[in-house]
N, C-alpha and C positions, 0 to 999 in steps of 0.2 A: 522323606521324599530327598532323591538324589539325582543325579545326572551323569552320564560320562558317555563315550562314543564306544559302539561295537566293533571286535577284531574279528568278524568272522569273516570268511572268504566271501568275497564280491558285496561285502557291506563295510567294508573297512571306513572308519570314521563318520560312518551315521549317527548322528546325536540320537540320544533317547532318554525318557525319564523314567526314573522308577518312583512308586507310591505302593506304600506298606496300606494295604486295605483288607477289612475283615474278608471280602467277597468279592467277586468281580461283578460288582453293578454300580450304578452311576452314583448315588447315593453312597456307598461306602470308599468309592476313592475319591468324591469330595472331601469327606471326613477325614480319611487320611490325609488330605492336602491341607486341610485346616487345623488338625491334630499339632499342639506343640510339644516338641520333646522336652 
């Protein structure tokens, strides 16, 4: 999991969080958050 801010026109400085997940589902996203690197 990581975080940053976007540098796209009209969205500069908007924070976002990135999670590595196996698929786009609630269960997979929560598993990605819980997994330890």
